N, C-alpha and C positions, 0 to 999 in steps of 0.2 A: 558431454557432461550434463547430467540431469540436474535441474534446479529443485528447490523445495516445492512440495505441493501444499498449497494453502486452501483452506476450505472456502466455499462460496460465502459463508457468513463472515469470515474474516475479511475477505476481499471487499464485501459490501460495507463493512464497518469502516475500513480504511478509505474507501471511495466516498462514503457519506461524510466522513470527517474532512476530507479534501473539499468537498462541495460546501461544507459549512465554514470554510475559510482557513483551515489548517494547511500550512505549507507542506509541499512534498518533502522538503528537507526535514522538517520536524517529524512528519509521519515516519520517514525512513529511520530516523534516530530512535524514535520511541518504540517502533514495532519490529525493528531489525530486518526491514525489507529494503532492498536497494531502490534508489530513486527510479532507475530504469524500469524495474518491475512495476512500481506504482504507476508510472506513466502509461504502461501497457494496459493497466486496469481501467484507467479513467478515459 
């Protein structure tokens, strides 16, 4: 099963927010991306 494709800009935004102190859980809820996916990006 293929996952969603996210743009590089979108990924960078999420990763930048993470590095600014936003939790993975909050990012997951706000952007509709699974926590596992976010952990793969960071």
